[in-house]
N, C-alpha and C positions, 0 to 999 in steps of 0.2 A: 504493500500500500504506500502511495506517495506521502511523504512527510509534509503535513500542512504547517509549514514553518512561519508563514506570514498571517498575522491576525489583524484584520481591518475592522475596527470597532466604531460604530456610530454612537455619538454621545449627544445628549440634550443639555438644556440649561440647568437641569437638576443634577448634572454631574454623575458621580459614581452611584448615587442613590437610585438613579434610573436604569442602571445596567442590570442584566441578568447576573446570577451568582457566578456563572462561568466567565462571562466577560469581565466582571469586576476582579475575579481572581487573576485573570490574565494581565490586566492592567497593574494590579498591585504587585504581581510577581515579575513584571517585565524588567529586562536589563536595559532595553533601549525603547524609547517612545518617540515617534515622529508625529508632529501635529502643529497647528497654529498656536499662537500665544494663548488664546482663550481656552483651547483644549488643554494646554498644560496647566492653566490656572484652575480648571475644573477638576483636575486629577492630581493636585499638588501633594497628596499623601504618599504617592509612589516615589520611591528613591531612585527610579531609573534615570539613566543618562537621557537628557532631553535634547532633541534635535528639531530645529525648525525646518520648514519646507525649503528645499534647496532653491537657489537662484543662479541661473535661470531654472524655471520649473521643469524643463525637459531633462534636467540632470537627476530628477527624482528617482527614476527607475534604477539607474546604476547605484545611486545612494542606497536604495532599499536592498538591492541585491547584495551589497557589501556587508549587510548585517545578517546574512543567512548563517545559521548556526547559533545565534543568540536567541534569548527569549525576547521576542520583538513584536511591537504593537504599532500600528498606524491608527491615529485617532482622526475621525472626520465628524462633521456635523450631520446628524440625522441618518438618512438612508445612504450608505456608501455607494450605491449604484444608481442613484437618481440625481442626475446633474451634479455628480460629485467625483472626487478624485479616485474613488474605488473603480469606477468604470475605466478610467485611464490605465490603472494598474493592471486590471484583468485582461486588457488587450496586449500586455507585454509579458505577463507572468502567468503560467498555466493555472487555470481555476482550481485544479486539484491540489495545488500547493498553498491555497489560500482558505482561511476560515473567515467568514463574514458574519458580523453581528449588527443587523440593522436596528435603528431606533426610528421613532416617528419622524417623518420628514416635516420640513417647514410647510409644505403644501397641506399635509394632513392637519397640522395644528391650526393653520389659518382657516381652512375649510370648516373645521369644527367650531371655531370661534364665531364664524359668520353663519353657520347653519347651512352651508352650501354642500350639495352633493359633489364629491370630488369627480365622479364620473361625468358630470355635466359642466365641468370647468376645464379650460385649457391651462395646463401647467407648463410654464415657460421660464426661460432664464435669460437675464441680461447681465449675469455675473461674469465680468471679464469679456463680454461680447458686445457688439454694437446694439444699442437699445432699439434701433430700427428693425431688428429681427422680429419684434412683436407686431409690426404693422399688418401683416396678412391676417392676423387674428382679431383685429379691431373690426367688429361687426355689430349690428344692432342686437342688443340683448345678451351679448357675449359676456361671460364671466372669466376673467383672467387672473391667475395666480402667478406672480413673477418674482423670481429670485433676483435681487438687485446687486449692483456693484458697490453702492455706497449711498450716502445721504443725498447726493445730487440726482440719483436715478428717478425718484418720484417726479421731480420737476420736469425732467426730460420726457417722461412718459406723459405728463399732463400736457406738454406742448404738442406732442404727437397727436394726442386726442383732440385738442382744440383745433389744430391745423386741418383735421379731417372731419370736423363738424360734430364732435362728440364732447363738447365743452361741458355739458351737464353730467358727465359720467361721475359716478361715486368712486372715491379712492380711499382705501384704508391701509395704513401702515401698521405692521406688527413688529415689535422688537423684543428680543429675549423671550420668545415664545416658550411657554411651559416652565418658566423659571420664576423665582420670587420677584424679579425686577421687570416682569413683563409689562410692556407699554402698548397702547393703541392710540392711533391718530386718525381722525376722520376728516374728510373734506371733499371738495369737488374740483374737477380738472381746471375749470376756468378761474378758480380763486385759490389755487394751491400755493401757499407760501409758508408752510409749516417747516420748522427745523426738526429733523428726525435723527435718531442714532444712525451711525454708519452701517451697522449690521442689522438689516431689516428685510422684511418680506412684504411685497405690495400686492394688494387685491384691488381689482378694478371691475366695476359693473358698468359695461358700456351702454350709454344712453345716447341715442342718435337724435340729432336735430333734423328739421325738415330738409336741410340742404346737406346732410351728411354724405360723405363718400361711402358708398355701399359696394363692396366687392366680394367676390367668392374666391376661395383658394383653388377652385377649378380653373382650367385654362380658358382664356377668352376675355381678358380685360378690355374695356372700351379703349379705342385708339387714343382718345383725347387725354387719357391719364399718362401717356408717354410723351416726353419731349422728343420730337423727331423732325427730320428734314424732308418728309414726304416719302422717303424710301425706307419702308419698314414692312414687316409681315403683318398684314391687317388682321383685325379681330377674328373674323370667321375662319380665315386660312390658318391663323395661329392656333385656334382651337383644334382643328384637324391635325395640324403638325404636331402639337403636344400630345394628342391622343396616340399618334404613332410612335413618338419618342418614349412615351410611358415613364414619366418621372417616378423614381423609387427612392426609398430611404437611403441616404448616404451615397447615391449613385452620382457619377461624374458625366457631365455633358461637355462636348466640344461644340461651341457655336462658331462656325466659320463664316466670316463676313458678318460680324456681330451687329454692326450698325447701331441702332438705338438700344439694343440689348433686350428687346421685347421677348424673344423666345427663351433666352437664358434666364431672364428674370422670372418668367412664369414657370420655367422648369424648377427653379429653386423654391418658389412659393408652393409648388405642387406636392412636395414630399419632405418630411423632416430631414434636415441635414444634407439635402441634395446640394451638390457642388456643380459649378459651371466655370469653364474657361472660355472667354470670348476672344477670338482673334480678329483684330480690326486694324488695318494699316493707317487709317486716318485719325489724327490726333483729336480733331473736333468731334468725331463720332465716339471715340473712346470716352471723352469728357462727358458727352451727352449720355452715354450708356451708364457711366458711373453715377451721374445725378439721378437718372431713372432708378437705378438699383437701390440707392439710399431712400428715395421717396416711396418706393413700392415694396420695401421690406426684404431686399436681397443684398444687403451691404457687403457681403463677402464675395460677390461676383469678382472673379479675377480677369482682368483685361490685359491683353498683350498686343504690343505693336508688332504684328507678324502677318506674313502672307503664307499661302500654301503653294506647294507642299513643304517648303523649307521650315516653316514654323511649327510643323508637327513633330519635329525630331525628338524633343526632350519632354514630352507632355505625359508620359506614362501610358496607361491603357484606359480608354474611356468605356463607359457603359452605353453611351449613345453619342451619335454624331449628327449634327445638323449643318447642311450646306445652304445658307441663305445667300451666299456669295462665294467667290473664289472657286467656282465650279470648273473642274477639269477631270478628264479620265484618270490622269496620273494621281491627282490629289485624292480622288475617291478611292482608288485602288489602294493607296497607301493607308488611308484612314481605315479601310476595311481590314487590312492586315493587322492593324493595331487594336481594333475593336474587340472587346472581350466576347467570349462565347455567350450566347443569348443576348447580345447587344443589338441595338436598333440604329439603323442609318436612314436618314430622311434628307432628301434634296428637293428644293423648290426651284422652278424655272419660270420666268415670265417672258423671256425673249426667244425668238426662233433659234438663235445660236445655242443658247443654254438648253433649250428643249431638245435640240438635236443630240447633245451630249447625253441627256437622260435616255433618249431612245436607244442610243448605242449601248449604254450601261444596262438597260432593261433587256435588250437582246442577248447580251453577254452573260449577265448575272441573275436574271430573273427578278423576282420581287413583285411589287404591285405598282401599277402606273395609274394615276388618277388625274382627271382634269377637273379643276374646281372653278366654277363660274359663279360669281356673286353679283347681284344687282341690289342697289339700295334706292329707296324712294327719295327723290330730290325735287325741289321746285322747278317747274317749267313755266316760266312767266308767273301768272297768278294761279296756276294749277299745279298738279304733282304728277311726276312720271318716274319710270324706272331708269336709273342711270347705271349702266354696267361698269364694273371694275375690270381691270385687265385680268383675263383668265390666268390661272396658275396651274402648271403641270407639276404634279408631285410624284416622286418615285420614293418608295420605301422598301426596306429590305431588313429581314430579321436573320441574325447570324446563329445558325445551329452548330 
């Protein structure tokens, strides 16, 4: 049987008193304990050697491995595997070498204080991450539980809410949940000016005004939400494109000819932790895509000054590839060789020249070829008529 030498123990504001008898015994008998300052303060009775989180944080795994053979404990807040360092550790150290001792998470504490069903709330984190990550979840009636970076995060969230027409949203801050010094602060987004402790959890009940921005996390955001120069994948075509690209948790998209970033941004909105790399040789369009990414809740979109096929050399292996530009047989064939098994490749064409390339690829590689023709109602004088958009030829291929 594998030796479970690494003990990761979740701890709450009640300190040792809230631990199971086994977890408490492990802490009290430890030779080395890694944790944050507050974790060490909560377990001060132990005589173990105290180690703070390494800096840079990426050095943590090697630091942890260096203590193998000792009675060793890692202390974290709440549930070690829910937006916590435990998840990072188990990606690098085999799970059968680790014993995990979860405590109540901040999400559970906050939901219990508010009387919210945890299953009906979105549990999010802005801890050490861009606060704009929460934007796709701002919807009428939504309940959000958010781990924060510090005392400034609530004001940043309040601004995001107000900017999108949710200024009347109720906001509640909890600090030191479950401990003797627990605090609660209540307010509204449009009047948020409270000073709160740095270590806090934020709850938001989204209340939409009549002019609120209402968006789904499904593909097909309205075109007017994107800053663009006219050359972008339009709403209806974008929805079909994303359906074939199939956003999935943690999956990586290459968006070639990224332009305004509309496809990459909706890919990242469409699944938790989805990643995207946009290749765009024009600096003005990269800047435009970056602004769109922040505004629409995909601030981690990576944008590269690159053309294909040269720009594909060092990008790893994607789960999906989209050609909105840069289309050539050479580039598609290279992307196909790099695409992971079960990956998806989609290419759109609006010109006869690019359509000709898709016809050649379809004849050579198979897949599905679709013509998408959209008409929108537009004024014709004082009346209304159908105005056709340029038809789009779409080729999609699934890699077995």
